[in-house]
C-alpha positions as CSV (number, residue, x, y, z in Angstrom):
1,X,-41.9,179.8,119.5
2,X,-40.5,182.5,121.8
3,X,-38.4,179.9,123.7
4,X,-36.9,178.6,120.4
5,X,-36.2,182.2,119.3
6,X,-34.5,183.0,122.7
7,X,-32.5,179.8,122.6
8,X,-31.4,180.5,119.0
9,X,-30.3,184.0,120.0
10,X,-28.3,182.9,123.0
11,X,-26.6,180.1,121.1
12,X,-25.7,182.6,118.4
13,X,-24.2,184.9,121.1
14,X,-22.2,182.0,122.5
15,X,-20.8,181.0,119.1
16,X,-20.1,184.7,118.2
17,X,-17.9,184.9,121.3
18,X,-15.8,181.9,120.5
19,X,-12.6,183.0,118.8
20,X,-12.5,181.9,115.1
21,X,-9.4,179.7,115.5
22,X,-11.2,177.9,118.4
23,X,-14.4,177.6,116.5
24,X,-12.6,175.8,113.7
25,X,-11.6,173.1,116.2
26,X,-15.1,172.9,117.8
27,X,-18.0,170.5,117.2
28,X,-21.4,171.7,118.5
29,X,-23.8,168.9,119.6
30,X,-27.3,170.0,120.4
31,X,-29.9,167.4,121.6
32,X,-33.5,168.1,122.4
33,X,-35.1,167.5,125.8
34,X,-37.0,164.2,126.4
35,X,-40.5,165.2,125.5
36,X,-43.2,167.7,126.2
37,X,-44.7,168.1,129.7
38,X,-48.1,166.5,129.8
39,X,-49.8,169.8,130.7
40,X,-49.0,171.3,127.3
41,X,-49.2,168.3,125.1
42,X,-50.6,169.1,121.6
43,X,-52.1,167.1,118.8
44,X,-50.9,164.5,117.5
45,X,-49.6,163.7,121.0
46,X,-51.7,163.3,124.2
47,X,-50.9,163.9,127.8
48,X,-50.4,160.1,128.2
49,X,-47.8,159.8,125.5
50,X,-45.4,162.6,126.4
51,X,-42.7,163.2,129.1
52,X,-42.2,160.4,131.6
53,X,-43.3,157.7,129.1
54,X,-41.5,155.6,126.5
55,X,-43.5,156.8,123.5
56,X,-41.8,158.4,120.5
57,X,-42.4,162.0,121.6
58,X,-39.9,161.2,124.4
59,X,-37.5,158.9,122.6
60,X,-37.4,160.4,119.2
61,X,-35.5,163.6,120.0
62,X,-33.8,166.0,117.6
63,X,-30.0,165.9,117.5
64,X,-28.0,168.5,115.6
65,X,-24.3,168.4,115.0
66,X,-22.2,171.1,113.4
67,X,-18.6,171.9,113.0
68,X,-15.6,171.9,110.7
69,X,-15.4,168.1,110.5
70,X,-19.1,167.6,109.8
71,X,-19.5,167.0,106.1
72,X,-23.0,165.5,106.0
73,X,-26.2,167.6,106.0
74,X,-29.9,166.6,106.2
75,X,-31.6,164.0,108.2
76,X,-30.6,160.6,109.3
77,X,-32.8,157.7,110.6
78,X,-30.1,155.9,112.7
79,X,-31.3,154.5,116.1
80,X,-29.0,156.7,118.2
81,X,-29.4,156.8,122.0
82,X,-28.2,159.5,124.3
83,X,-25.5,157.2,125.7
84,X,-23.9,157.1,122.3
85,X,-22.7,160.7,122.9
86,X,-20.0,159.3,125.3
87,X,-18.3,157.0,122.8
88,X,-18.8,159.6,120.0
89,X,-17.2,162.5,121.9
90,X,-14.4,160.1,123.1
91,X,-13.7,159.1,119.5
92,X,-13.9,162.7,118.2
93,X,-11.3,163.7,120.9
94,X,-8.9,161.0,119.8
95,X,-9.9,157.7,121.6
96,X,-9.3,154.7,119.4
97,X,-12.3,153.0,121.1
98,X,-15.6,153.5,119.2
99,X,-17.7,151.5,121.7
100,X,-17.8,151.9,125.5
101,X,-20.2,149.6,127.2
102,X,-23.5,150.3,125.5
103,X,-22.4,153.6,124.0
104,X,-21.6,153.3,120.3
105,X,-19.8,156.1,118.5
106,X,-21.7,157.6,115.6
107,X,-18.6,159.7,114.5
108,X,-18.7,158.1,111.1
109,X,-22.1,159.6,110.5
110,X,-20.5,163.1,110.5
111,X,-18.9,162.3,107.1
112,X,-20.9,159.5,105.5
113,X,-24.0,157.4,105.8
114,X,-23.6,154.2,107.9
115,X,-25.7,152.0,110.2
116,X,-24.8,152.3,113.9
117,X,-27.3,150.0,115.7
118,X,-30.0,147.5,114.9
119,X,-32.0,148.2,118.0
120,X,-32.8,151.2,120.2
121,X,-33.4,150.5,123.9
122,X,-35.0,152.8,126.4
123,X,-36.2,152.2,130.0
124,X,-38.3,154.1,132.5
125,X,-37.5,152.8,136.0
126,X,-39.4,154.4,138.9
127,X,-39.6,151.4,141.2
128,X,-43.3,151.1,140.9
129,X,-44.2,150.3,137.4
130,X,-41.0,149.9,135.4
131,X,-41.1,149.9,131.6
132,X,-38.8,149.0,128.8
133,X,-38.9,149.8,125.1
134,X,-37.1,148.2,122.2
135,X,-37.3,149.3,118.6
136,X,-35.8,148.1,115.3
137,X,-36.8,151.3,113.6
138,X,-39.9,149.8,112.1
139,X,-41.5,148.0,115.1
140,X,-41.4,149.0,118.7
141,X,-42.3,146.9,121.8
142,X,-43.0,148.4,125.2
143,X,-43.4,146.1,128.2
144,X,-43.9,146.9,131.8
145,X,-43.1,145.1,135.1
146,X,-46.8,144.7,135.7
147,X,-47.3,142.7,132.5
148,X,-48.7,145.3,130.2
149,X,-47.3,145.1,126.6
150,X,-47.7,147.3,123.5
151,X,-46.3,147.0,120.0
152,X,-46.4,149.6,117.3
153,X,-45.5,149.8,113.6
154,X,-43.6,153.2,113.6
155,X,-43.7,153.5,109.8
156,X,-47.4,153.2,109.5
157,X,-48.3,154.6,112.9
158,X,-45.6,157.0,114.0
159,X,-47.7,158.5,116.8
160,X,-48.4,155.1,118.3
161,X,-52.2,155.2,118.2
162,X,-52.8,151.6,117.3
163,X,-51.4,148.9,119.6
164,X,-50.8,145.9,117.3
165,X,-51.2,143.6,120.3
166,X,-54.9,144.5,120.5
167,X,-55.5,142.4,117.3
168,X,-54.1,139.4,115.5
169,X,-50.4,139.8,114.5
170,X,-49.4,138.9,110.9
171,X,-46.5,136.5,110.5
172,X,-44.1,139.4,109.9
173,X,-45.4,141.2,113.1
174,X,-45.1,137.9,115.1
175,X,-41.5,137.5,113.9
176,X,-40.7,141.1,114.7
177,X,-42.2,140.8,118.2
178,X,-40.1,137.7,118.8
179,X,-36.9,139.4,117.6
180,X,-37.7,142.5,119.8
181,X,-38.4,140.3,122.8
182,X,-35.1,138.3,122.3
183,X,-33.1,141.5,122.0
184,X,-34.8,143.0,125.0
185,X,-33.9,139.9,127.1
186,X,-30.3,140.0,125.8
187,X,-29.9,143.7,126.8
188,X,-31.4,143.1,130.2
189,X,-29.2,140.1,131.0
């Protein structure tokens, strides 16, 4: 809590020192760090599902955007990835391109609700046991280079406690797994 208070104070100081005419032409983008260090993991997370993993504590980070041209408030459940900041900032600054490689602009979300992506992809490549995760917002599949696979229903199990692959998959879950595997293959090729 002290770190959050100190950060809030320092960001306030920064904003207070930007001249008002410049602040009217400024968009603030604040994104959280990628997870809690395992030494200080707290319930409902464990030391094995935090920083340096592909679980939700690492992937599902807060993103706050504020500025004169930001008309929407509240939360949004779009599958944004950090790479999307590149295309978004480019479009905000005048680029006519709203997609650069795998970076998709979410500028439209600043003013109205829209869908940006169907899948969210993440990877953890360390050269020893590489891992890849793909999610459609409801189901998430994590696979590793050593053949370990996990699948979660993020709606019913947001803290990823119950690996669906440890039991029998329903038809809906089997179809979701196939779609996630197909998209993962498309992204990797």
